[in-house]
N, C-alpha and C positions, 0 to 999 in steps of 0.2 A: 457723420461729419465731425462731431465733437471729438470722437476717438482718433480720427485722422489728425486733427490739429494737435492733440496731446502727444501722439506718437511723433509727429513731425517736429514739435518743439523739443522733445527729449533727444531725438537724433541730432538736431541742430546744436543743442547745448553740449552734447558729448563731443561733437566735431570741434566746436569752439574751444573746449578745454584741451583737446588733444593738440590743437595748433598753437597753444599758448603755454610753452613749457616754463617751468621754474628753473632757475639756476641755483644749484645747491653746492655748498662747500662744507664738508664735514670737518670743521676746524679742529675740534678735539673729540674725544670719545663721547662726551656728554653735551657738546655744543655744535650746532650747525648754523651757518649763515644762509639765508634764502633770499634770492633776488627775484622779483617778479617783473613782468612786462606791464604791470598795471600802473598807469600814469595818474595816480590819484594824489600825488604829493602837491600838485598845483603850481601854477606860476613858474614853470620851467625848473622846478627844484628837483626833478628827476622822477624815478620810479620807486615803488614801495620795496622795502627791504625789511628783514626781520632776523634778529639773533634769537634762536630757539634752543632752550636747554631741555634735557630729558625730563626734568621735573615740571615741565610745562610753563616755566617762567620764560618770558620773551621781552625783547626790547624792540619796538618799531623804529624804522628809520627810512631814509630816502637815499637812493644811490644814483650816481651819474658816472660816466667815463671821465677820467682825468683829461683835461683838454690837451696838455702837452705830451701825455703818455697814454694813448688809447688802449694799451695792454693792461692798464690798471683801472680799478674802480674805486671811487670814493664813496663811503657810506657815512652820512651824517645821521647820528643816532638821536633819538627823541630826548635823551638826557643831556645833550650838549656835546658829547664826545664825537669823535670821528675815527674811521678806520680807512686805510688804503691797502687794498689787497690785489694780487694778480688775478686777472680775469681767467687765466688758464687753470686756476685751481677750482673753478666752478664747473660743474657738469650739468647738462640739461636733463631735466627729469619731467616727463609729462605730468600734468596736474593729476590725472586719473591714477597714476602710479604713486602719488604722494598723499593720498587721502585714505581714510579708513572706510 
């Protein structure tokens, strides 16, 4: 029974990851912007975002769709800056394809 529960939880977590893609924009050769569907920014501030460099430096942020322009996303970075980028530049990538 214990093994059945372990196997079931592994299969369920893999399915949850597959259904929750990341949106990735390879902005430059050494920098990508990643948007998640994770709503941990709180109080309606949006979803988690991250600017990730190849040297493993990253800046966290929160993203939302622009109210007047749904084809654009606004990312408010943790350091106080913001970016507005076209949503069409982001490609869906399943989480399992984006991990080591």
